[in-house]
C-alpha angles and dihedrals in degrees: 000000000000119000145154135202121251119220087255090058099253115135113234115205114214093194135045129064122050115239088037114224098215101036123095129185112215124201124175122237091242092053091046091051089059086072114077129173113359115023121214106215094201089054092050090048093054091048095049125100114242118238136175126202118203106231090208102049105011092235113157123223109196123187097207092166099037134269091296090073131056117266127251112242121221118190126205114245122253092247095054114150123197115223 
């Protein structure tokens, strides 16, 4: 099972359950707008950017350039409020 370590020390698994509880598939509004009428879910899935959200710290690991490149890390602010 593939996994990586978040900055907070939590191990994030990249395989396992489907749907995956920590994986997000991100698609820009512009890219989504290119699809009109019937939408093919598999096609949208392939075009989406892969992101993992740490359930412990809310760090976001986004693979903007695909899985062959390191992800960009986005950290939550100190003043984060949960709604």
